[in-house]
C-alpha positions as CSV (number, residue, x, y, z in Angstrom):
1,M,14.5,-30.6,-20.2
2,D,16.3,-27.7,-18.4
3,H,17.7,-25.1,-20.9
4,H,19.6,-22.7,-18.2
5,L,19.7,-19.0,-19.5
6,E,22.8,-17.4,-19.0
7,V,21.5,-13.9,-19.9
8,I,17.6,-12.7,-19.2
9,P,16.8,-11.2,-22.3
10,L,14.5,-8.0,-21.2
11,W,11.9,-8.4,-23.8
12,A,10.8,-11.1,-21.4
13,S,9.6,-8.1,-19.2
14,I,6.8,-7.1,-21.7
15,P,4.2,-9.0,-20.0
16,F,4.7,-7.5,-16.7
17,A,4.8,-3.9,-18.3
18,I,1.4,-4.7,-20.1
19,I,0.0,-5.9,-16.9
20,L,1.1,-2.4,-15.2
21,L,-0.2,-0.7,-18.2
22,F,-3.5,-2.1,-17.7
23,I,-3.7,-1.1,-14.2
24,A,-2.8,2.4,-14.9
25,I,-4.9,2.8,-17.7
26,G,-8.0,0.1,-17.3
27,P,-9.7,2.6,-14.9
28,L,-9.5,5.6,-17.0
29,F,-10.0,4.3,-20.5
30,F,-12.1,1.0,-20.4
31,H,-13.6,1.3,-16.9
32,H,-16.7,-0.7,-17.3
33,W,-14.9,-3.7,-18.7
34,W,-12.2,-3.0,-16.1
35,E,-14.7,-3.2,-13.2
36,N,-15.5,-6.8,-14.0
37,N,-12.8,-9.1,-11.6
38,R,-13.3,-12.1,-14.1
39,N,-11.6,-9.6,-16.8
40,K,-8.8,-8.6,-14.4
41,L,-8.3,-12.4,-13.9
42,I,-8.4,-13.0,-17.6
43,V,-5.6,-10.2,-18.2
44,S,-3.3,-12.1,-15.4
45,L,-3.8,-15.6,-16.8
46,V,-3.1,-14.6,-20.6
47,L,-0.2,-12.6,-19.4
48,G,1.2,-14.7,-16.6
49,I,0.6,-18.5,-18.0
50,P,3.1,-17.8,-21.3
51,V,5.5,-16.3,-18.9
52,S,5.5,-19.1,-16.5
53,I,5.7,-21.7,-19.0
54,W,8.8,-20.0,-20.3
55,L,10.4,-20.0,-17.0
56,I,10.2,-23.6,-16.4
57,Y,11.2,-24.2,-19.8
58,N,14.7,-22.0,-19.4
59,G,15.1,-24.1,-15.9
60,L,14.0,-21.2,-13.8
61,T,11.3,-22.9,-11.8
62,H,13.0,-22.1,-8.6
63,N,12.4,-18.9,-9.0
64,L,8.8,-18.9,-10.1
65,I,7.9,-21.2,-7.2
66,H,9.9,-18.9,-4.7
67,Q,7.9,-15.6,-6.2
68,M,4.4,-17.6,-6.1
69,L,4.7,-19.3,-2.7
70,F,6.9,-17.4,-0.9
71,D,6.0,-13.9,-2.0
72,Y,2.5,-13.8,-3.6
73,V,1.0,-16.3,-1.0
74,P,2.0,-14.2,2.1
75,F,1.3,-10.9,0.5
76,I,-2.6,-12.2,-0.2
77,V,-2.9,-13.7,3.0
78,L,-1.8,-10.4,4.8
79,L,-3.9,-8.2,3.1
80,G,-6.9,-10.5,2.9
81,S,-6.7,-10.8,7.0
82,L,-6.4,-7.1,7.6
83,F,-9.0,-6.7,5.0
84,V,-11.5,-9.0,6.6
85,I,-10.4,-7.8,10.1
86,T,-10.8,-4.2,9.8
87,G,-14.1,-4.6,7.8
88,G,-15.5,-5.8,11.0
89,I,-14.7,-2.6,12.8
90,Q,-17.3,0.1,12.4
91,L,-17.1,3.6,13.5
92,K,-19.9,6.0,13.6
93,G,-20.9,9.5,14.4
94,D,-21.1,13.1,13.4
95,I,-19.3,15.5,15.4
96,L,-18.6,19.2,14.6
97,A,-16.4,19.8,11.4
98,K,-14.1,22.1,12.9
99,P,-10.4,22.3,11.5
100,S,-8.6,21.0,14.8
101,I,-11.1,18.0,14.6
102,N,-10.5,17.3,11.3
103,T,-7.1,17.7,11.7
104,L,-7.1,15.3,14.8
105,F,-9.0,12.8,12.7
106,L,-6.4,12.8,10.1
107,G,-3.5,12.7,12.9
108,I,-5.3,9.4,14.0
109,G,-5.4,7.8,10.6
110,A,-1.7,8.7,10.2
111,V,-1.0,6.1,13.3
112,L,-3.7,3.3,12.6
113,A,-2.3,3.2,8.9
114,S,0.9,1.8,10.2
115,F,-0.6,-1.0,12.3
116,M,-4.1,-1.4,10.4
117,G,-2.8,-1.1,6.9
118,T,-3.3,2.1,4.8
119,T,-6.4,0.2,3.4
120,G,-7.6,-0.8,6.9
121,A,-7.4,2.8,8.2
122,A,-8.8,4.4,5.3
123,M,-12.0,2.3,5.1
124,L,-12.3,2.7,9.1
125,L,-12.1,6.6,9.0
126,I,-13.5,7.6,5.5
127,R,-17.3,7.3,6.1
128,P,-17.0,9.2,9.5
129,V,-14.7,11.9,8.3
130,I,-17.6,12.3,5.4
131,R,-20.4,12.4,7.8
132,T,-18.8,14.7,10.0
133,N,-18.1,17.2,7.0
134,S,-21.2,16.6,5.2
135,E,-22.9,19.9,6.6
136,R,-19.7,21.8,5.0
137,K,-19.5,23.0,1.6
138,Y,-15.7,23.0,1.2
139,K,-14.8,19.5,1.8
140,V,-12.7,18.1,-1.1
141,H,-9.7,19.0,0.1
142,T,-10.3,17.2,3.0
143,I,-10.7,14.2,1.1
144,L,-7.5,14.7,-0.8
145,F,-5.4,15.2,2.4
146,F,-6.8,12.1,3.8
147,I,-5.8,10.3,0.5
148,A,-2.4,11.7,1.0
149,I,-2.0,11.1,4.8
150,V,-4.5,8.0,6.0
151,A,-4.1,6.1,2.6
152,N,-0.6,6.7,2.1
153,A,2.0,8.3,4.3
154,G,0.6,7.3,7.8
155,G,1.5,3.4,6.6
156,M,5.4,3.6,7.2
157,L,6.2,2.2,10.5
158,T,5.1,-1.4,10.3
159,P,5.4,-3.9,7.0
160,L,1.6,-3.9,7.7
161,G,1.3,-0.7,6.6
162,D,1.6,-0.8,3.0
163,P,2.2,-3.8,0.7
164,P,5.6,-2.7,-0.5
165,L,6.7,-2.6,3.2
166,F,5.6,-6.3,3.3
167,L,7.5,-7.8,0.7
168,L,10.5,-6.1,1.8
169,Y,10.0,-7.6,4.9
170,L,9.7,-10.8,3.0
171,R,13.1,-10.0,1.5
172,G,14.7,-9.8,5.1
173,A,13.8,-6.4,6.2
174,P,13.5,-7.2,10.2
175,F,9.7,-6.2,11.3
176,E,11.2,-3.6,13.9
177,W,13.6,-2.1,11.4
178,F,10.6,-0.1,9.9
179,F,10.6,1.9,13.2
180,S,13.6,3.4,12.3
181,L,11.7,5.6,9.5
182,Y,9.9,7.3,12.2
183,K,11.6,11.1,11.3
184,E,10.4,10.5,7.9
185,W,7.0,9.7,8.8
186,A,6.8,12.2,11.2
187,F,8.2,14.9,9.1
188,V,6.0,14.1,6.0
189,N,2.7,13.5,8.1
190,G,3.6,16.4,10.4
191,V,3.9,18.9,7.6
192,L,0.8,17.7,5.7
193,L,-1.4,18.1,8.7
194,L,-0.1,21.4,9.5
195,I,-0.6,22.4,5.6
196,Y,-4.1,20.9,6.1
197,F,-5.2,22.8,9.1
198,F,-4.4,26.0,7.8
199,L,-5.9,25.2,4.7
200,D,-9.1,24.0,6.3
201,S,-8.9,26.9,8.6
202,Y,-9.5,29.4,5.6
203,Y,-12.1,27.3,4.0
204,H,-13.8,26.9,7.4
205,K,-14.0,31.0,7.5
206,K,-15.6,30.7,3.8
207,E,-18.5,28.5,5.0
208,P,-22.0,30.3,5.1
209,V,-23.0,30.5,8.6
210,S,-26.1,28.6,7.9
211,N,-23.7,25.5,7.2
212,I,-22.2,26.0,10.7
213,L,-25.1,26.3,12.6
214,D,-26.3,23.2,10.8
215,D,-23.3,21.3,11.7
216,K,-23.5,22.4,15.4
217,E,-27.1,21.0,15.8
218,H,-26.5,17.7,14.2
219,I,-24.2,16.1,16.7
220,E,-24.4,12.3,16.9
221,P,-21.2,10.9,19.2
222,L,-18.6,8.7,17.7
223,S,-19.3,5.1,18.6
224,I,-17.6,2.1,18.0
225,K,-18.9,-1.5,17.1
226,G,-16.8,-4.9,16.6
227,S,-14.1,-3.7,18.5
228,F,-13.4,-7.0,19.5
229,N,-11.7,-7.4,16.1
230,F,-8.7,-4.9,17.3
231,I,-7.6,-8.2,19.3
232,F,-7.5,-10.4,15.9
233,L,-5.5,-7.0,14.3
234,L,-3.1,-7.5,17.3
235,G,-3.0,-11.1,16.7
236,V,-1.8,-10.3,13.0
237,I,0.7,-7.8,13.8
238,L,2.6,-10.5,16.4
239,S,2.1,-13.2,13.8
240,V,4.1,-11.0,11.3
241,A,6.5,-9.9,14.0
242,F,7.6,-13.2,15.7
243,L,6.6,-16.1,13.5
244,N,9.3,-15.7,11.1
245,S,13.1,-17.0,11.0
246,N,14.5,-14.1,13.4
247,Y,12.4,-16.0,16.0
248,I,12.0,-19.5,14.8
249,T,15.2,-20.5,13.5
250,A,13.9,-23.9,12.0
251,I,12.3,-21.8,9.3
252,S,15.7,-21.2,7.7
253,E,16.2,-25.1,7.4
254,Y,12.6,-25.8,6.7
255,P,11.3,-23.0,4.5
256,Y,7.5,-24.5,4.3
257,L,7.5,-24.3,8.3
258,G,7.3,-20.3,7.8
259,F,3.5,-20.9,6.5
260,I,3.2,-21.1,10.4
261,R,2.4,-17.2,9.9
262,E,-0.2,-17.3,7.3
263,A,-2.1,-20.2,8.9
264,A,-2.0,-17.9,12.0
265,M,-3.1,-14.8,10.2
266,L,-6.0,-16.9,8.5
267,S,-7.2,-18.0,11.9
268,F,-7.7,-14.6,13.3
269,A,-9.6,-13.4,9.7
270,G,-11.8,-16.7,10.6
271,L,-12.4,-15.6,14.0
272,S,-13.2,-12.2,12.8
273,I,-15.9,-13.9,10.7
274,M,-17.2,-16.0,12.7
275,M,-18.0,-13.8,15.5
276,T,-18.5,-10.6,13.8
277,N,-22.2,-9.4,13.5
278,K,-23.1,-9.9,10.0
279,Q,-25.5,-7.2,9.8
280,L,-22.3,-4.8,11.0
281,R,-20.7,-6.0,7.8
282,I,-23.7,-5.0,5.8
283,D,-23.7,-1.4,7.5
284,N,-20.0,-1.3,6.8
285,K,-20.8,-2.0,2.9
286,F,-18.5,-5.0,3.2
287,T,-18.0,-6.8,0.2
288,W,-15.4,-9.6,-1.3
289,G,-14.8,-7.8,-4.2
290,P,-12.0,-5.5,-3.4
291,I,-9.9,-8.2,-1.9
292,I,-10.6,-10.6,-4.9
293,E,-9.6,-7.8,-7.4
294,V,-6.1,-7.7,-5.8
295,A,-5.7,-11.5,-5.6
296,F,-6.8,-12.0,-9.6
297,L,-4.3,-9.0,-10.2
298,F,-1.5,-9.7,-8.2
299,I,-1.5,-13.5,-9.5
300,G,-0.5,-12.2,-12.8
301,I,2.1,-9.1,-11.6
302,F,3.9,-11.6,-9.4
303,A,4.4,-14.3,-12.4
304,T,5.4,-11.7,-14.9
305,M,7.7,-10.1,-12.5
306,V,10.0,-12.8,-12.7
307,P,11.6,-12.1,-15.7
308,A,12.1,-8.5,-14.4
309,L,13.3,-9.1,-11.4
310,L,16.2,-11.3,-12.9
311,W,16.7,-8.8,-15.6
312,L,17.4,-6.0,-12.9
313,N,19.5,-8.3,-10.7
314,N,21.7,-8.9,-13.8
315,N,22.0,-5.4,-15.2
316,A,22.2,-3.2,-12.2
317,G,25.7,-1.8,-12.8
318,T,24.6,-0.4,-16.2
319,L,21.7,1.6,-15.3
320,G,23.5,4.3,-13.6
321,I,21.1,4.2,-10.6
322,D,23.6,4.2,-7.7
323,S,23.0,6.9,-5.0
324,A,20.2,7.1,-2.3
325,A,18.7,10.0,-4.1
326,M,18.4,8.3,-7.4
327,Y,16.7,5.5,-6.0
328,Y,14.5,7.5,-4.1
329,Y,13.1,9.6,-7.2
330,A,13.2,6.7,-9.3
331,T,11.1,4.4,-7.1
332,G,9.1,7.3,-6.3
333,G,8.4,8.0,-9.7
334,L,7.3,4.4,-10.6
335,S,5.3,4.1,-7.4
336,A,3.2,7.0,-8.5
337,F,2.0,5.6,-11.9
338,L,2.5,1.7,-11.2
339,D,1.6,-0.2,-8.4
340,N,4.1,0.6,-5.5
341,A,4.3,-3.1,-4.5
342,P,6.1,-4.3,-7.1
343,T,8.1,-1.3,-7.8
344,A,9.6,-1.5,-4.5
345,L,10.5,-5.1,-5.0
346,A,11.9,-4.1,-8.8
347,F,14.6,-1.3,-6.9
348,H,15.5,-4.1,-3.9
349,N,16.6,-6.1,-7.0
350,L,18.5,-3.7,-8.5
351,A,20.2,-2.7,-5.4
352,L,20.8,-6.5,-5.0
353,G,22.3,-6.7,-8.5
354,M,24.9,-3.5,-7.1
355,N,26.2,-6.1,-4.9
356,E,29.5,-8.3,-5.8
357,G,27.7,-11.2,-7.6
358,G,24.4,-9.9,-7.3
359,A,24.1,-11.7,-3.8
360,A,22.5,-10.4,-0.6
361,I,24.9,-9.7,1.8
362,I,24.8,-9.8,5.8
363,A,27.2,-7.3,7.2
364,P,26.7,-4.2,9.5
365,G,24.9,-1.2,7.5
366,Y,23.4,-3.7,5.1
367,V,19.5,-4.8,5.7
368,A,17.6,-7.3,3.5
369,G,21.0,-7.7,2.0
370,I,21.5,-4.3,0.5
371,P,22.6,-1.2,1.9
372,E,20.6,0.3,4.5
373,K,20.4,3.9,3.3
374,L,19.1,2.3,-0.4
375,L,16.4,0.2,1.5
376,T,15.5,3.6,3.4
377,A,15.1,5.7,0.3
378,I,13.2,2.5,-1.5
379,S,10.7,2.1,1.3
380,V,10.1,5.9,2.0
381,A,9.6,6.6,-1.5
382,A,7.3,3.9,-2.5
383,V,5.0,4.8,0.5
384,F,5.0,8.4,0.1
385,F,4.8,8.6,-3.9
386,G,1.5,6.3,-4.0
387,A,-0.2,9.3,-2.8
388,M,0.6,11.0,-6.1
389,T,-2.3,9.7,-8.6
390,Y,-5.1,7.5,-7.6
391,I,-3.8,4.6,-9.1
392,G,-0.2,4.5,-7.2
393,N,-1.9,2.8,-3.9
394,G,-5.1,0.4,-3.3
395,P,-6.9,2.7,-1.1
396,N,-6.8,5.6,-3.1
397,F,-9.2,4.7,-5.5
398,M,-11.5,3.2,-3.0
399,V,-11.5,6.3,-1.2
400,K,-12.3,8.5,-4.2
401,A,-15.0,6.3,-5.2
402,I,-16.9,6.6,-1.5
403,A,-16.6,10.5,-1.7
404,E,-18.3,10.3,-5.1
405,E,-21.1,8.2,-3.6
406,N,-21.4,10.5,-1.2
407,K,-21.9,13.3,-3.9
408,I,-18.4,15.2,-3.2
409,E,-16.8,16.1,-6.5
410,M,-13.3,14.7,-6.9
411,P,-10.8,16.0,-9.2
412,S,-10.0,13.8,-12.4
413,F,-6.9,12.0,-12.4
414,F,-4.8,14.6,-13.9
415,G,-6.6,17.2,-12.0
416,Y,-5.6,15.8,-8.7
417,I,-2.0,15.4,-10.2
418,F,-1.7,18.9,-11.2
419,K,-4.2,20.6,-8.5
420,F,-3.2,18.7,-5.8
421,S,0.2,16.2,-5.8
422,V,2.4,18.5,-8.1
423,L,1.6,21.7,-5.8
424,V,1.4,20.2,-2.2
425,L,3.1,16.7,-1.8
426,L,5.9,16.8,-4.5
427,P,7.6,20.0,-2.3
428,V,7.4,17.9,0.4
429,Y,8.5,15.1,-0.8
430,I,11.5,16.8,-2.2
431,L,12.4,18.4,1.2
432,T,11.8,14.5,2.3
433,Q,14.9,13.9,0.2
434,F,17.2,16.8,1.1
435,L,16.7,16.0,5.0
436,F,16.7,12.3,5.2
437,I,17.8,10.3,2.3
């Protein structure tokens, strides 16, 4: 029985709001319960299944299937493949913790993040950065800038860099289009590296002399193991770049043929598991927990999101968000406190709704069906503002946890916002909007 809904009610988005609220407050208020991945799956299913039944009952089965098969599956396969492959690369060593070396570390991370994903780059570099700075007294600022640069702002140049960009790629933004964001990427990462260099130089001068001497004594040259995994990483990059309808036109006619991309990515991940020494993964503290967590949470997010996306598309004209700057701050504000991936999709849908008939437009000046300047605002804000809180982007919390494992006292949730985000990041992001958006 098909009941086609003419108007999507706003209340149908409540489960989506609830699941995002769980993600935001779960780690803060019921940490122990929320840590268990089974509980995350329960929350996802309790909210996702009724929404799915409601969508099917109201004749929106196509929207649900498209969201789950063509957005959720590629999303999880990409993150899973990057997670497995980067988990097989190990960087070890303890070099001098000088401001120039620390800044270089973060700068390399800013480049790597775009090609191995912010999570991959953060996990590869965080332990060597902590080990290098282990003799130093002042190191919290290094971890904070690491979160901002390597775990967030670095991932701007390709759809592999950050989940919101991959979802926008799935919505039709060409792989190479993201390279056009190099000015914003260079400006924000350049300014943050400069601020960090001066701050680290200041703290380095305050270090007790014994710590500096200790640092000079404990030198272990950098070494890399499992470097053949970079070949598999290249394989994933090429799969995303070329195994799509832009290059294989038959995919437009037979959408399921598009899963050749996911099959290729899974093959590279499989090869990585087979060929990487098991001990190396153990030394890397590689576990399946984090990717299972993402898979469980996002199955609920993607299902409950469908009514919200449809509502935004239908009501775009009445919300009053119509300029690139407004898209930038609205996307950024929500990306900071919710997850930046669904936020980017929501604002892409809002921009689609501004078009005549709410449909994608294929014309010069339009990318992924919306005006290019709006897509730029959404992409840049989703990536950069993910650094504003510990919950804005997946790797932020992982980096914080690893730092605390190593006895580095990180600021609290609100401490991070008031001592770092608002003071350092927000002025840089406002400047970015004035210059580029």
